[in-house]
C-alpha positions in Angstrom: 54.1 66.0 166.3 56.1 68.3 164.0 54.0 67.0 161.0 50.7 67.9 162.7 51.3 71.7 162.8 51.6 72.4 159.1 48.6 70.0 158.5 46.5 72.1 160.9 47.4 75.5 159.4 47.5 74.4 155.7 44.5 73.6 153.5 45.1 69.8 153.4 42.6 67.2 152.3 42.3 65.8 155.9 38.7 66.2 157.0 38.3 68.9 159.6 37.3 68.2 163.2 33.7 68.3 164.4 34.2 71.8 165.8 35.3 73.1 162.5 32.3 71.5 160.8 30.0 73.3 163.2 31.7 76.7 162.6 31.7 76.7 158.8 27.9 76.9 158.2 27.6 79.6 160.9 30.2 81.7 159.0 28.3 81.3 155.8 25.0 82.1 157.4 26.4 85.2 159.0 27.9 86.4 155.7 24.7 86.0 153.9 22.3 86.7 156.8 20.4 89.4 155.0 19.4 89.6 151.3 20.4 92.5 149.2 17.0 94.2 149.3 16.7 93.9 153.2 20.3 95.1 153.6 19.7 98.2 151.5 16.5 98.9 153.5 18.2 98.1 156.8 15.5 95.8 158.0 15.7 92.3 159.4 15.6 89.6 156.7 12.7 87.2 157.4 13.2 83.7 156.0 11.4 80.6 157.2 14.5 78.4 156.6 17.8 80.4 157.1 19.8 77.3 155.9 18.2 77.5 152.4 19.8 80.3 150.4 17.5 79.7 147.5 14.4 80.5 149.4 13.0 84.1 149.1 12.5 86.1 152.3 9.0 87.3 153.2 9.8 91.0 152.5 10.9 90.2 148.9 7.9 88.0 148.3 5.6 90.8 149.6 7.4 93.5 147.5 7.6 91.2 144.4 11.4 91.7 144.0 14.1 89.1 143.4 15.7 87.9 146.6 19.5 87.9 145.9 22.7 87.5 148.0 25.3 89.2 145.8 26.6 91.8 148.3 30.4 91.7 148.6 32.2 93.5 151.5 34.5 96.4 150.3 38.3 96.2 150.5 40.0 97.7 153.5 41.7 101.0 153.0 45.5 101.7 153.2 47.0 100.9 156.6 47.5 103.7 159.2 51.2 104.5 159.1 51.0 106.8 162.2 52.7 104.4 164.6 55.2 103.3 162.0 56.3 106.9 161.4 56.6 107.6 165.1 58.9 104.5 165.4 61.0 105.6 162.4 61.3 109.1 163.7 62.4 107.8 167.1 64.9 105.5 165.5 66.3 108.3 163.3 66.5 110.7 166.3 68.5 108.1 168.2 71.2 107.9 165.5 74.2 110.3 165.8 73.8 113.3 163.4 75.7 113.2 160.2 78.2 116.0 159.5 76.7 118.8 157.3 78.3 121.4 155.1 76.9 124.2 157.1 77.9 123.8 160.8 75.4 126.4 162.0 72.5 124.7 160.4 73.5 121.2 161.6 73.8 122.6 165.1 70.2 123.8 165.2 68.0 121.3 167.0 64.9 122.7 165.4 66.3 122.1 161.9 67.3 118.5 162.8 64.0 117.7 164.3 62.1 119.1 161.4 64.1 117.3 158.8 63.4 114.0 160.6 59.7 114.6 161.3 58.7 116.1 157.9 60.0 113.7 155.2 57.5 115.2 152.8 59.6 118.4 152.6 62.9 116.5 151.7 65.0 117.1 148.6 63.1 114.3 146.7 60.1 116.7 146.2 59.6 117.5 142.5 59.7 121.2 143.3 62.6 121.2 145.8 64.5 123.7 143.7 61.7 126.3 143.5 61.2 129.0 146.1 57.7 127.7 146.9 59.1 124.6 148.5 62.3 126.0 150.0 63.4 124.1 153.0 62.2 125.9 156.1 65.3 125.0 158.0 67.1 127.8 156.2 64.7 130.4 157.4 64.8 129.5 161.1 67.5 131.2 163.3 70.3 129.0 164.3 70.1 130.1 167.9 67.5 128.2 169.9 65.0 130.4 171.7 64.0 130.1 175.3 60.6 128.4 175.7 59.5 131.4 177.8 59.5 133.4 174.6 56.8 131.4 172.8 53.7 132.6 174.6 54.2 136.2 173.5 51.9 136.8 170.6 53.8 139.7 169.0 57.1 137.7 169.1 55.4 134.5 167.7 54.4 136.4 164.6 57.7 138.1 163.9 58.7 137.5 160.3 62.1 136.1 159.5 63.6 136.3 156.0 65.8 133.9 154.1 67.6 134.5 150.9 67.7 131.9 148.2 69.2 132.7 144.9 69.1 136.4 145.6 65.4 136.3 146.3 64.0 137.2 149.8 61.2 135.0 151.1 59.4 135.4 154.4 59.5 132.3 156.6 56.3 130.8 157.8 55.2 131.9 161.2 55.4 129.4 164.1 57.6 127.0 162.1 59.8 126.3 165.0 56.9 125.5 167.3 55.0 123.4 164.8 58.0 121.2 164.1 57.8 119.7 167.6 54.0 119.5 167.9 52.6 116.0 168.2 49.7 117.1 166.2 52.0 118.1 163.4 53.7 114.7 163.5 50.3 113.1 163.2 49.5 115.3 160.2 52.8 114.5 158.6 52.1 110.8 159.1 48.6 111.3 157.7 50.0 113.0 154.6 52.5 110.1 154.1 49.6 107.7 154.1 48.8 109.0 150.6 51.8 107.1 149.3 49.5 104.4 148.2 48.3 106.8 145.4 51.5 108.2 143.8 49.9 110.9 141.6 47.7 112.3 144.4 50.6 112.1 146.8 52.8 114.3 144.5 50.2 117.1 144.2 49.4 116.9 147.9 53.0 117.5 148.9 53.4 120.2 146.4 50.3 122.3 147.3 50.7 121.9 151.1 54.1 123.5 151.4 54.6 125.7 154.5 52.3 128.7 154.3 53.6 132.2 154.6 50.1 133.5 155.3 49.6 134.3 159.0 46.4 133.5 160.8 43.7 136.1 161.2 44.6 136.5 164.9 47.9 137.9 163.8 46.3 141.2 162.6 44.0 141.6 165.6 46.5 143.4 167.8 47.1 147.0 168.9 48.6 149.4 166.4 49.9 152.9 166.4 48.6 155.5 164.0 52.2 156.4 163.1 52.5 153.0 161.4 50.1 154.3 158.7 50.8 158.1 158.6 52.1 160.9 160.8 49.7 161.5 163.7 49.2 165.2 162.7 48.1 164.1 159.2 45.5 161.7 160.7 44.3 164.5 163.0 43.9 166.8 160.0 41.8 164.2 158.1 39.6 163.5 161.1 39.0 167.3 161.4 37.9 167.3 157.7 35.6 164.4 158.4 33.7 166.4 161.2 33.6 169.5 159.0 32.4 168.1 155.7 31.3 164.4 156.1 29.9 164.2 159.6 26.7 166.3 159.0 25.5 163.7 156.5 26.7 160.7 158.3 26.7 161.4 162.1 27.4 157.8 163.1 30.1 158.5 165.7 29.9 160.4 169.0 32.4 163.2 168.4 33.4 164.0 172.1 34.1 160.4 173.1 35.7 159.6 169.7 38.1 162.5 170.0 38.8 161.8 173.7 39.7 158.2 172.8 41.9 159.4 169.9 43.8 161.8 172.1 44.2 159.1 174.8 45.7 156.7 172.1 43.0 154.1 172.6 44.0 152.5 169.3 47.2 151.3 171.0 45.1 149.3 173.4 42.0 148.5 171.4 42.6 147.0 167.8 38.9 147.6 166.9 39.1 151.3 167.6 42.2 151.5 165.4 40.1 149.9 162.6 37.4 152.5 163.2 39.9 155.3 162.9 41.3 153.8 159.7 37.9 153.4 158.1 36.9 156.9 159.0 40.1 158.2 157.4 39.7 156.1 154.3 36.1 157.2 153.7 37.0 160.9 154.4 39.8 160.9 151.9 37.5 159.9 149.1 34.7 162.4 150.0 36.5 165.7 150.6 37.7 168.0 147.8 41.4 167.5 146.9 42.2 171.1 147.6 41.6 170.5 151.3 44.3 167.9 151.5 48.0 169.0 151.3 48.8 165.8 149.3 49.0 164.8 145.6 46.2 162.8 144.1 48.1 159.5 143.9 49.3 159.9 147.5 45.7 160.4 148.7 44.6 157.4 146.7 47.4 155.2 148.2 46.8 156.4 151.8 43.0 155.7 151.5 43.7 152.2 150.2 46.2 151.6 153.0 43.9 152.8 155.7 41.0 150.6 154.4 43.2 147.5 154.2 44.5 148.1 157.7 40.9 148.3 159.0 39.8 145.3 157.0 42.6 143.1 158.4 41.6 143.8 161.9 37.8 143.9 161.7 37.5 140.7 159.7 39.2 138.8 162.6 36.8 140.2 165.3 33.2 139.5 164.2 32.4 137.7 167.4 31.0 139.2 169.6 29.5 141.8 167.2 29.4 145.5 168.3 28.0 148.7 167.0 31.5 149.7 166.1 31.6 146.8 163.5 28.5 148.3 161.8 30.0 151.8 161.7 33.3 150.4 160.3 31.5 148.4 157.6 29.3 151.4 156.6 32.4 153.6 156.2 34.0 150.8 154.1 30.9 150.8 152.0 31.2 154.5 151.4 34.9 154.1 150.5 34.2 151.4 147.9 31.2 153.4 146.5 33.5 156.5 145.8 36.2 154.3 144.5 33.9 152.5 142.0 34.3 149.1 143.6 30.7 148.2 143.0 30.5 144.5 144.1 32.8 145.1 147.1 30.6 148.0 148.1 27.5 145.9 148.1 29.3 143.2 150.1 30.3 145.7 152.7 26.8 147.0 152.9 25.5 143.5 153.3 27.8 142.9 156.2 26.9 146.2 157.9 23.1 145.5 157.5 23.3 141.9 158.8 25.5 142.8 161.8 23.0 145.5 162.6 20.1 143.0 162.4 22.2 140.5 164.5 22.4 143.2 167.2 18.7 143.8 166.8 19.2 147.5 166.0 15.8 147.4 164.2 13.9 146.6 167.5 13.4 149.4 170.0 13.3 146.8 172.8 17.0 146.0 172.3 18.0 149.5 173.4 16.9 148.9 177.0 19.8 149.0 179.4 22.2 150.7 177.0 23.9 154.0 177.8 22.8 157.1 175.9 25.9 157.3 173.7 25.6 153.7 172.6 21.8 154.1 172.0 22.2 157.1 169.8 25.1 155.7 167.8 23.1 152.6 167.1 20.0 154.5 166.1 22.0 156.8 163.8 23.9 154.1 162.0 20.7 152.0 161.6 18.8 154.8 159.9 21.8 155.5 157.6 21.7 151.9 156.5 17.9 152.1 156.1 18.3 155.1 153.8 21.1 153.5 151.8 19.0 150.3 151.4 16.1 152.3 149.9 18.4 154.2 147.6 19.9 150.9 146.3 16.4 149.5 145.9 15.0 152.3 143.7 18.1 153.3 141.7 19.4 149.8 141.1 16.2 147.8 141.2 17.4 145.6 144.1 15.4 143.8 146.8 14.7 145.7 150.0 16.8 144.4 152.8 15.5 146.5 155.8 11.7 146.7 155.5 9.8 149.3 157.3 7.3 146.9 158.8 10.1 145.0 160.5 11.5 148.1 162.2 10.2 149.4 165.5 13.3 151.5 166.4 12.8 155.2 167.1 14.5 158.0 165.3 17.6 159.4 167.0 17.1 162.1 169.6 17.5 165.6 168.1 20.5 166.4 170.3 24.0 167.5 169.4 26.8 165.2 170.6 27.9 167.5 173.4 24.5 167.0 175.1 24.7 163.2 175.1 26.8 161.8 177.9 27.4 158.2 179.1 24.9 158.7 181.9 22.2 161.1 180.7 20.7 163.2 178.0 21.2 167.0 178.5 18.6 169.5 177.1 19.4 171.0 173.7 19.6 174.8 174.0 16.4 176.6 172.9 16.6 177.8 169.3 19.6 175.6 168.4 18.9 173.0 165.7 20.7 169.7 166.2 22.7 168.4 163.2 21.0 165.0 163.5 17.7 166.6 162.5 18.8 166.4 158.9 19.2 162.6 159.2 15.8 162.3 160.8 14.0 164.2 158.1 15.9 162.2 155.4 14.9 159.0 157.2 11.2 160.0 157.1 11.4 160.5 153.4 13.1 157.2 152.8 10.4 155.5 155.0 7.8 156.8 152.5 9.9 155.5 149.7 10.0 152.1 151.3 6.2 152.1 151.6 5.7 152.9 147.9 8.4 150.4 146.8 6.7 147.6 148.7 3.4 148.3 147.1 4.9 148.6 143.6 6.6 145.2 143.9 3.7 143.4 145.5 1.4 144.7 142.7 3.9 143.8 140.0 3.7 140.2 141.1 -0.1 140.2 141.6 -1.7 143.3 139.9 -4.7 144.6 141.9 -8.1 144.4 140.1 -11.4 146.2 140.7 -12.0 147.5 144.2 -8.4 146.4 145.2 -7.0 148.7 142.5 -9.1 151.6 143.7 -8.0 151.0 147.3 -4.4 150.9 146.2 -4.8 154.2 144.3 -6.1 155.8 147.4 -3.1 154.6 149.4 -0.7 156.0 146.7 -2.5 159.3 146.6 -2.2 159.5 150.4 1.6 158.8 150.1 1.8 161.6 147.5 0.3 164.1 149.9 2.6 162.9 152.7 5.7 163.3 150.6 4.7 166.8 149.4 4.4 167.9 153.1 7.3 165.9 154.5 9.5 169.0 155.0 6.8 171.5 155.8 7.6 171.3 159.6 11.4 171.2 159.1 13.4 173.6 161.4 14.3 177.0 159.9 18.0 176.1 159.1 16.8 173.2 156.9 14.1 175.1 155.0 14.8 176.0 151.4 14.8 179.7 150.5 12.4 180.1 147.5 13.8 181.9 144.5 11.6 181.7 141.5 8.1 180.4 140.9 7.6 177.1 139.2 5.8 178.7 136.2 8.7 181.0 135.5 12.2 179.7 134.9 14.6 182.6 134.3 16.9 182.4 131.2 19.9 182.4 133.5 19.1 178.9 134.5 20.6 177.7 131.2 22.9 178.7 128.4 26.6 178.7 127.7 27.2 181.6 130.1 25.7 179.9 133.1 27.5 176.6 132.4 30.9 178.4 132.1 30.5 180.4 135.2 29.3 177.4 137.2 32.1 175.1 135.9 34.7 177.8 136.9 33.2 177.8 140.4 33.4 174.1 140.7 37.0 174.0 139.4 37.9 176.7 142.0 36.2 174.7 144.7 38.2 171.5 144.0 41.5 172.9 142.9 42.1 176.2 144.8 43.2 175.7 148.5 42.4 179.4 149.1 38.8 179.3 147.8 36.0 180.3 150.2 34.7 177.3 152.2 31.9 179.2 154.0 29.0 177.5 152.1 30.7 174.0 152.2 31.2 174.4 155.9 27.5 175.2 156.5 26.1 171.8 157.4 22.5 172.9 157.0 23.0 174.1 153.5 24.7 170.7 152.7 21.8 168.8 154.2 19.3 171.0 152.3 20.6 169.7 149.0 20.3 166.1 150.1 16.9 166.5 151.7 15.1 168.3 148.9 16.6 166.3 146.0 15.6 163.1 147.8 12.1 164.5 148.3 11.7 165.1 144.6 13.1 161.7 143.8 10.4 160.0 146.0 7.7 162.3 144.7 8.6 161.3 141.2 8.4 157.6 142.0 5.0 158.0 143.6 3.6 160.0 140.7 4.8 157.4 138.2 3.0 154.6 140.0 -0.1 156.7 140.5 -0.3 157.2 136.8 0.1 153.4 136.2 -2.8 152.7 138.5 -4.9 155.3 136.8 -4.1 153.8 133.4 -5.1 150.3 134.6 -8.4 151.6 136.1 -9.4 154.1 133.4 -7.8 152.6 130.3 -6.2 156.0 129.3 -4.5 159.0 130.8 -4.8 162.7 130.3 -1.5 163.4 128.5 -1.7 167.1 129.2 -1.9 166.5 132.9 0.9 164.0 132.8 3.2 166.4 130.9 2.4 169.2 133.4 3.2 166.9 136.4 6.6 166.0 134.8 7.3 169.6 134.1 6.5 170.4 137.7 9.0 167.9 139.0 11.7 169.1 136.6 11.1 172.8 137.5 11.0 172.1 141.3 14.2 170.1 141.1 15.9 172.8 139.0 14.8 175.5 141.5 16.2 173.4 144.4 19.6 173.1 142.6 19.7 176.8 141.9 18.7 177.8 145.4 21.6 176.1 147.1 25.3 177.3 146.6 27.2 175.0 144.2 29.8 174.4 147.0 27.1 173.0 149.3 25.9 170.7 146.5 29.4 169.6 145.7 30.0 168.7 149.3 27.3 166.0 148.9 29.5 164.2 146.4 28.5 161.5 143.9 25.5 160.4 145.9 23.5 163.5 145.0 24.5 163.1 141.3 22.9 159.6 141.1 19.6 160.9 142.4 19.4 163.8 140.0 20.5 161.7 137.1 17.8 159.1 137.8 15.0 161.7 137.8 16.4 163.7 134.8 16.9 160.6 132.6 13.4 159.3 133.3 11.8 162.8 132.7 13.6 163.1 129.4 12.1 159.9 128.2 8.7 161.1 129.2 9.1 164.4 127.3 10.3 162.6 124.1 7.3 160.2 124.2 4.7 163.0 124.8 3.5 164.4 121.5 1.8 167.4 123.1 4.4 168.3 125.6 4.5 172.1 126.1 7.6 174.1 125.1 8.1 175.0 128.8 8.5 171.4 129.7 11.2 170.9 127.0 13.0 174.0 128.2 12.8 172.8 131.9 14.3 169.5 130.9 17.0 171.1 128.8 18.0 173.3 131.8 18.0 170.2 134.0 20.3 168.4 131.7 22.6 171.4 131.6 22.8 171.3 135.4 23.4 167.5 135.3 26.5 168.1 133.2 27.8 170.3 136.1 27.0 167.6 138.6 28.8 165.1 136.5 31.9 167.3 136.6 31.5 167.4 140.4 31.4 163.6 140.4 34.5 163.3 138.2 36.4 165.5 140.6 35.9 163.0 143.4 37.7 160.3 141.6 41.2 159.6 142.9 42.2 157.3 140.0 42.9 159.3 136.9 42.7 156.2 134.7 39.1 155.5 135.9 37.5 158.9 135.2 33.9 158.1 134.3 34.5 154.4 133.8 32.6 153.0 136.8 30.0 150.5 136.0 27.4 152.7 137.5 26.2 149.9 139.7 27.1 151.8 142.9 24.5 153.3 145.2 24.3 156.7 146.8 25.4 156.0 150.3 24.6 159.3 151.9 20.9 159.1 152.6 
């Protein structure tokens, strides 16, 4: 009997039993049941005689391919060491602790447990001596905390510091909790399964050291304004926002915003704190330095700190999206535009536009059931984004994101904020023009720009011919008439006061004397805290500059395309007529800039400079190419370039970084409609 057991288990020469003989062919048949072609196609292999491996199956015969049985099953992967690690950990925990040099560290149950459960962090690691892989047991307090303390979010994210070789390193958050987590033990066991591959195992352990980066949820918590700056300083900056920035970007409801600010809503609502921070950051880069009782580097640092504080919170709270997210991202976009962060600015604009579309702000039907304040905030921020989108499209040649044909939303109601309550719209006093009227007229002008841009780009891809070109020319001429009359019905405070006729440009529009006097006025505006602010504080004068310059920009684009269509239809153009049209644009733009106080123009900031520069540079090219351009046209363009040098000085004064004066890539867009 003892000799029969090894004979049964070993490969002896003794013939196998009948049962074994019956099983062997079945195993072979099962291993080669399907040929390689049928296996790859995942179809049943059809052979008339399954016992004959040399016979081709019907599928291979039909397809005319060789019928082979060369498939070999793959090797099994490394064994799962999870249970083995659990057993080793349990065995190690059952052993009495060894005496350590530091009695406090050896007494910590958290340290002991972590050293047992996490063998990948032991002293054998190649980078054990570097600060990156410093043992986390040093950074954990030696006193064990009560479990009731763990659910408190603020305490869970408190940062402990450990000193190694004189260098202070923050300890990773939640280290003491994760060391006892079964999921962590599973992860540690999983990481040890890579021991089969020594080189990969070395890099895996090194790069997966305990992270000191807290999760996004850490930042989404209430904050106090005093954590950033004194509350009085924040209030001063908010007051400057409503005085100088709000008329061009009225995307917050002032009464409710100020009520929430005085009620310290930011200490209960993290997203409102982010809104306040973004408002402050965008204001600091848009108001003249003389209005802030701080040095230029201090203003720059505070703006950066406020933006980063807002970003940390808002990036962790996208779902569910709200109108406040859109306003925050729009303010962030303005901040990056003024700071010259071109790519970041476009990224912020993309977020704002897509969150707005997610909320269906472009559809009027989505406003049903919303309270009046929410409705008006959504409408205002959407039309601000709409205008910025068209500015970016024309000045930078970028695709249109918000197309007019996709938008059914109405313009904001022409009511001041104090007449909009959570429950009703109150009547605007007769004869009082609402500030938001400036945004509405600017939006109408940008809607016309969107119409001409769509036609230009469609025709560029497929140029119209014959009757289609004639029909397109009629459409463009209709748009030209509409842009010329876009501001004819504007309320009295928004109407430009005419100064000189187009045909007569006075000599005082140019020359060294004019430039010097205007430069001095600009310098006084930006550097003298005691300079007059009356013109800058007049919101309608500020909006006039934005409105009429934007109108001339759109008019110029329409006239350019009209001339291109005429050239394609007629084969030639009347050069004299073209030169006169270009002179008219330059003269009208120059009259606009001279009709508005320089302080009101300066309050518009760099956005206005981009528009004037676009028109002036294109006009100059046209004058240089025209052989019969009249002397009056050359004089008008010379005057316009003189004024552009003044606008460039205004743009330079808005820079907070002295090392970056005039060094932006120019790929930013004018954010203020």
